VOMAR-926976 format. One line per 8 residues: number of its first residue (from 1); their letters; for each residue x, y, z of C-alpha. Coordinates in Angstrom, 3 decimals, padded with zeros to 6 digits. Layout:
! VOMAR-926976
NUM) a) X Y Z  ...
***
This chain:
! VOMAR-926976
1) mklssdsf) 031.183 -029.216 021.743  028.083 -026.821 023.024  026.322 -023.657 022.431  024.152 -021.955 024.285  022.317 -019.066 024.920  021.152 -017.081 028.462  019.343 -014.872 025.845  016.951 -017.551 024.648
9) pdggpipa) 016.391 -021.382 024.883  016.480 -023.353 021.940  014.008 -023.316 019.711  012.415 -021.116 021.654  011.390 -017.549 020.694  014.023 -014.340 020.521  013.067 -011.490 022.723  012.404 -007.975 020.865
17) hhafcvad) 015.357 -006.308 022.364  017.521 -008.047 020.066  015.846 -007.510 016.782  016.668 -005.291 014.143  012.735 -004.230 013.922  010.088 -004.914 016.451  006.077 -004.851 016.128  004.173 -001.661 016.019
25) aashvklg) 000.214 -001.118 016.089  000.382 001.860 014.042  003.478 001.306 011.039  003.718 -002.561 012.057  007.171 -002.033 012.957  010.036 000.160 013.765  013.340 000.218 014.554  014.695 -002.227 017.942
33) qnrnpqla) 017.207 -002.454 020.310  019.289 -004.572 017.504  021.216 -006.551 020.694  023.652 -009.170 020.117  022.547 -012.460 022.186  024.262 -013.769 024.815  026.537 -017.170 023.575  028.442 -019.076 025.271
41) wselpkgt) 030.054 -022.320 024.212  031.789 -024.942 025.796  033.495 -028.631 025.331  035.585 -027.556 022.299  037.711 -030.339 020.659  041.037 -030.508 020.981  043.411 -028.247 018.930  040.932 -025.303 018.880
49) asvvlich) 042.763 -021.959 018.496  039.611 -019.581 017.408  036.076 -019.923 016.906  033.401 -018.828 014.362  029.972 -017.646 014.701  027.612 -017.048 011.696  023.702 -016.305 012.458  021.676 -017.528 009.416
57) dpdvpska) 017.551 -016.611 008.723  016.986 -019.868 006.388  013.330 -018.807 005.634  013.315 -015.580 003.803  011.068 -015.493 000.934  012.740 -015.975 -002.118  010.613 -013.970 -003.956  009.856 -010.805 -002.488
65) ddvnkegr) 006.787 -009.661 -004.597  004.141 -009.452 -001.863  006.639 -008.351 001.355  005.672 -005.943 003.809  002.496 -005.328 001.202  -000.644 -004.136 002.572  -003.591 -007.073 001.844  -001.617 -009.334 000.933
73) tipaslar) 000.660 -012.462 002.783  003.289 -014.286 002.346  002.343 -018.224 002.427  003.921 -020.721 004.276  004.020 -022.838 000.973  006.438 -020.208 -000.394  010.550 -021.356 -001.253  012.456 -020.012 001.066
81) vnfchwvl) 016.150 -018.835 000.692  018.849 -018.155 003.463  020.023 -014.720 004.673  022.882 -013.778 006.713  022.484 -011.973 010.312  025.957 -012.029 011.631  030.082 -013.054 011.032  032.403 -013.005 013.302
89) vdmpasgs) 035.609 -014.588 013.165  039.050 -014.557 015.227  037.433 -015.209 018.306  039.830 -016.886 020.584  038.829 -020.077 022.042  038.756 -018.993 025.476  036.521 -015.669 024.796  033.457 -017.624 025.982
97) pirdgefs) 030.691 -016.019 026.500  029.980 -013.386 024.072  028.049 -010.969 026.767  024.362 -009.004 025.395  025.059 -006.167 023.359  028.650 -006.170 023.300  029.036 -006.129 019.252  025.337 -004.677 018.522
105) sgvtakgk) 023.321 -002.680 020.239  021.171 -000.096 018.071  020.463 000.155 014.471  023.146 001.947 012.617  021.952 003.591 009.650  024.241 003.088 006.668  025.661 000.083 008.885  028.191 -000.510 011.677
113) sgplaprn) 031.724 000.042 010.778  034.036 -003.165 010.450  035.549 -005.247 010.063  037.498 -004.830 013.368  035.439 -005.284 016.020  035.631 -005.613 020.160  038.346 -007.844 021.686  040.255 -007.934 018.492
121) trqglndy) 037.896 -009.606 016.490  036.533 -009.292 012.782  033.262 -009.295 011.727  032.058 -009.379 007.879  029.193 -008.360 005.987  025.572 -009.473 006.801  022.814 -009.272 003.938  021.580 -005.986 005.060
129) tawfandk) 024.283 -005.053 002.940  022.491 -006.217 -000.279  018.823 -005.778 001.183  019.425 -001.687 001.762  021.480 -001.149 -001.353  018.903 000.812 -003.345  017.523 002.712 -000.467  019.110 006.120 -000.396
137) dmagdyfg) 019.138 006.726 003.277  019.991 002.912 004.868  022.610 002.106 001.945  026.001 000.911 002.854  028.195 -002.065 004.552  026.383 -003.516 007.388  028.932 -005.282 009.189  028.561 -007.655 012.027
145) ydgpcppw) 024.745 -007.901 013.963  021.737 -007.015 012.949  019.199 -009.061 014.632  015.772 -010.255 012.994  013.498 -008.098 010.712  011.028 -010.491 008.965  008.415 -009.290 006.907  005.385 -008.617 008.945
153) ndeiphry) 002.935 -010.022 006.351  004.544 -013.794 006.665  002.579 -016.741 007.401  005.576 -018.314 009.470  008.045 -017.184 012.284  011.584 -017.178 010.878  014.044 -019.301 012.656  017.385 -017.702 013.218
161) vftlfaid) 020.007 -020.225 013.689  023.532 -019.316 015.220  026.481 -021.755 014.137  029.694 -021.716 016.188  032.667 -023.129 014.337  035.850 -024.960 016.104  038.972 -024.009 013.975  042.540 -025.020 014.068
169) ldkcpvqr) 043.468 -021.447 013.315  044.134 -018.193 015.329  043.220 -016.225 012.516  040.372 -016.873 009.729  041.946 -016.235 006.543  040.137 -013.945 004.860  040.497 -010.217 004.280  038.536 -006.857 004.337
177) kftaadvl) 034.688 -006.985 003.193  034.075 -010.502 003.296  031.032 -012.569 004.056  029.751 -015.918 005.270  030.321 -017.748 002.054  033.880 -016.103 002.338  034.183 -017.532 005.565  032.633 -021.219 005.004
185) kaikghtl) 035.200 -021.381 001.841  038.121 -020.353 003.974  037.808 -022.709 007.216  037.040 -026.082 005.048  039.511 -028.238 005.837  040.080 -026.363 009.551  037.307 -027.046 010.935  036.926 -029.528 014.284
193) gtaqisgr) 033.419 -029.340 015.307  030.332 -027.683 014.636  027.792 -026.758 017.306  024.118 -024.682 016.724  020.854 -023.510 018.664  018.289 -021.322 017.283  015.573 -019.045 018.236  012.617 -017.939 016.376
201) ytlnpgvk) 010.800 -014.567 015.549  007.886 -013.400 014.195  006.375 -009.520 012.774  003.379 -010.801 012.291  000.661 -010.534 015.272  -001.572 -013.348 014.108  001.299 -016.032 013.943  002.552 -017.621 017.097
209) v) 006.328 -017.634 017.806
***
């Protein structure tokens, strides 16, 4: 099976209009257009009933002590952890492609509504839900796609990995406020194949993508 995007080449830079935050000369960052990228799939395994899409960043600093702090940098040597940016389920196998901006266009303070989404799909909670939990202006349930916003003082560009799962179920057996971990557990034993593409993004003007 294959996964591709007209929005960025596999392994290449993700355009700024797909990001939650973009670089700003005065304040380091500002909110971006936050549009989901175009994604298309083909050559699904026989018996595929629906597809699941998960996007994660495996390069998030494991410690937040220096994140976005003046006069400090986040070293490339720091251990990294995963951060989920998108969980989409119940997309029919025949649903390719997902259009640019179809599931997200703009940043929604306190999170977009969910889990119900376009085309009778459902979207899970991404990890901005936990990130903004103590921010009175932004705290809420962040369903669906919210794009890149890596620390502006990180020494490395971040990777954003889009993984497509072909499953033999019409509907993913998860309920209400589900997460990527819930979905991965639910589709175990029902996955017929996977495909991945990734893009790179940075807000540090001194780092090349």
